[in-house]
N, C-alpha and C positions, 0 to 999 in steps of 0.2 A: 746157625744153620738155616738154610733156606729150604722151605718145603716146595717141591715142584708140583704144582697143581695138576691133578689128574693122574699122577703116577705114584703118589705116596712115597716119594723118594726125597732124601736130603742130600744136598750138595754142600758139604761142610766147607767153611772157609771161602766160599765163592759168593761174592756179593755183586749183583749186576750193576753196572755203571753205564750211564749214557752220557756221551760227550758230543759236542758239536763236531760234525764231520769236517775233516780237513784232509790233507794228504801229506805224507812225510816229506821233509826236505831231502834233497838228494844226498846230503851229508849223513843222514840217518838211515839211508837205504842199505839193506843187507843182501848180498848175493850168496846163495848157498854154494857148497863145494860141488864140482862136477861129478857125475857118476862114472863108474868104470866097472868092468867085468869083475865078478866075484863080490861086489858090494852087497851088503845085507839090506833088503828093502822090506819095510813093514806094510802089509796089506790090511787096511781097515775099512769098515763100512759105517761112516758117520751119518749116513742118510737112511735109505731104505734097505730092507732085508735082501740078501743075495742067496739064491738057491745053490745046492751042491754043484750042479752043472756049471753055473756061472763062476763059482769060486774056483773050480778045477781049471776052467779056461783061463782065468786070471793068473793063476799060479804058472801055468804053462807059458803064457805070454811073457811074463817077467823072466822066467828061466830061459826063454829064447834069446834074451839080451845078455845072458851070462850072469844074471843076478841070482843071489840066494834069497829065499823068501821066508819071512816070518809072519805068521798069521796073528792078527789081533786076538787077544784073549776072548773077546765077546763077539767075534765076527760072525758066528753062527747063531747068535741070539735073535729073537724076534719078539717085538711087542706091537702087535697089530701091523700098522703100515711102516713102522720104523725098525731098525736093526738092533733091538734091545732098548733098554731104558736110556734116558738122557745120561744118567750117571755112568752106565756101562760104556756107551759110545764116547763119552768125554774121557773116561779112563783110558780107553784104547788110544785116543789121540794124544793124551799126555804121556802115556807110557812109550809111544813111538818116538816122541820128541826127546824124552828124557834118557832113552837108551843110546849110549854113545856108540854102540856097535851098529846101530841102524843109520844108514846114510840117506834114505829117502822114505817118505810117507806117501804111499800110492793108494788112492781111494778106489775101492773095487767097483763101485757103481755110484750113481746119483740118487734120484728119487725124491725123497723128502725127509727133512729132519735136521739138516745142518744149522739152519737159522735158530733153532731152539737152543743150540749150544753156545751161541755167541756171547751172552752175558757171563758165562761161567768159565770160559777158556782162560788158562793161565798164560797170558801174553808175555809175561816176564820170562817164563820158562822157555817159550818158543824163541824169544829174542836172544836168550843166552845160549841156545843150542840150535842154531839155524840149520835147516836141511831142506832138500827138495820136497815140495808138496805139490801133487798133481792130481787133476781130475777136472770134470766139467759138469754142466747142468746144475744140480743142487750144490755142488762143491763151490760154485760161484760165491756163496755166502762166506765160506772159509777163506778163500783166496783174497777177497777184498777186505774183509774184516782184519785178517792177520796182517795184510800189507799196511792197512791204515794204522793199526795199533803197534806194530813192531818194525815196519820197514822191510820185512822179508819179502823178497821176490818170489811169487808163486807161479804155477804153470797151469794154464787152461789148455788141457789136452786130453788124450784118450784115458778113460778109466781102465782099471785092470781087466775088466771083462769085455772091453771093446774088441772089435775085429783088429787083428794085427796085420794090416795091409802093408805092402811095400812103401806106400806113401806115408803112412803113420810112422813106420819104423825109421824112414829117412829123416823125418823131422824130429823125432825123439832123440835119435843119435846126434844130430847136428846141434840141437839146442841144449840138451841135458848132459850129453857125454863129451862132445867135442867143443862146446862153447863157441861155435862159429860166429864170426862177426866181420863184415856184415853178412846177413843171411836173408836171402830173398824167398818169400813165400808166394808161390804162383798157384793158380787154379789147376787141379789135375786135368790131364788130357781127357780122362774118361767123362768129364762133365759135358763135353761136346757131343757125346753119344747118348745122353739122357734126354728122354722126352718130357720128363716132369719139369714144368715151368719153374718150380722152386729152385732148380739148379742153374737157371739162367743168370746172366750178368747184366746189371742195370747201372749205367753211369748217371746217377741222380743229380750230382753237381760236380762238375769237372774241377781238376786241379790237383795239387799235391798238398799233403798235410804232414807235419811232424809233431810229435808229442810223446809223452809217456803213456804206455798202454794201460788202460783200465777197462773192465767190462766183464761180459759173461752172458748168462741166460737172462733174458728180459724179465721173466716173472720174478726171479730172485732180486734183480737190481731194483725193480719197482717196489717189491716188498721191503727191501732194506732202506729205501729212501726215507729220510726223516728219523731213522732209528739211532744214528750216531755210529753205525758200523759200515757205512758206505762212504768212500772218499768222494770229495767233490769231483764231478765230471768235467767241469769247466777247465779249459786250458789243456785237456788231455786228448789223446787219440783213443776214442771210445769204440770198443767192438761189442756187438750185440747179436745174439742168436735166439731162436725160439722154436718150439715144437708143439704141434697139436692145439693151437689156440686160434679161435675164430678172429677175423679181422677187427671186430668191434672190441675184443679183449686186447688185441695188440694196440689198438687206438688208445684204450684206457691206460695201458701201462706206459706207453710212450708219453702220453699227456702227463702222467704222474712224474716221469723223469724230467720233462720240460719244466714243470712247475716247482719241483722240490729238489732237484739234483744238478742244476746248472747245465743240463744237456744242450741248451741253446747256445752256450758259449764254449762248446767243445772245439778243439782245433780241427778235428775231422771225425767222421763216423763211418766205421767199417761194419757193414751188416753181413752176417754169415748166411747160411741156408736156413730159411724159416720153413722147415718141413711140416707138411700137414696143416698149414695155416690158411688155406683158402676157404672161402665161404662155400656152403652147400649150394647145390644146383638151384634150389628153389628159395634160397635165403634172400631176403631183401637187404642187400649189403653191398658195400664197396668191395672191390677185390683187394687182395693183399697189397699189390703194387700201388693201387690207388690210395690205400690207407697209409702206406709208408710215405708216399708223396705228400699227402694231406698233412701229416703230422710233422714231417721233416723238411718239406720243401722250402719253408721259410727260414730254416737254419742256415746262417751264412758261413758255411764251411764245406770243404769237399766231402761228398757222401757217395758211397757205392754199395750196391747189394750183390751178394753172391760169392763172398770169400769162403774158403774151404774150412769152415769150423761150424760146429753145431751138432745136432743129433743125426749124424751122417756117418757113412763108412770111412771115407777118406777125410781125415781132419788133421790140420796142422797143430803145432804146439805154440801157444802164444804166452809169453812171460808177462805177468801182471807187474808193472813197475819198471819196465825197460823202455828206453827210447826207440821209436820206430818211425818209419816214413811210409805213408800210403800214397800210391800213384794211381789215380782213378783211370787214366787213359790206358795204362799198362795192366790194370787189374792185379796189382802187386802190393804186398806189405813187406817192407825190408826192416829187419832188426838192425839197429845202428850200433849196438854194443853187445858184448857177450852177456848172457844172463847168469852164467855160473863162473866161479873162479877156480 
């Protein structure tokens, strides 16, 4: 049994193992079953605590799709800044995958805590009972580690407590329920009405790029680099988003990915909306756009900023592990195959 430092908990039978980061061969990739109305969906909180208002909102959102909702046993627990102990959050994750009646595991929110679970996840269990796993932000850790260790396609998309906009619903239904292919992701028309520069579109390096989608939140990707839980980014179509980080911190994390995760050999880089990432008015700093150009300008692949994913209201659903094409001129990402069966 392994003692979890700082929590006084034991995770029996779970021994952390670190392996060199690779990515699954296409033959080992697993697509989950598509969702349909009346499916049972498990809501869990593998990261931070969710309050009652947020949980109620998440339940209503999923019921709006016609899903039945089952709450994780420990979803209302709290241990400081995480939603219960590591053991409790891990148990909810394992219970959701082991329950044959549950057809999807929907993370209620992000926050912090998922990376703490990675060494103790029963990846063999998940491989033997594949199902839809969806979330973003901190859930980046689960999506990438589970894809690497099992080949299961996961979904970077709205958490349970996100706003259920028409745009979000359109993409969830198309990707998770209908399995549309090809499926084109375009920037919402509402972006043209926004005055916040974070929602602008920047064609950093023109061209088209194809590859298997990998990515998520920049902070999590950088934190996972070198751990054995992040797939190699080289040869992939990499998508990255961030929130609330000053340009020098964005610089640091992109530098980490350049030096340790093969970002410089990506087929293409799609940047989402980096909300709240500009320098302060009196800061001695590069702007966000200058920072992105400085760190990515030398990467010899198509790159664009401003795709509809991140900590924003209208966000698309991106399948981790699915072939896609990015067209910089058109500002589009096209899924080239269905993500579900």
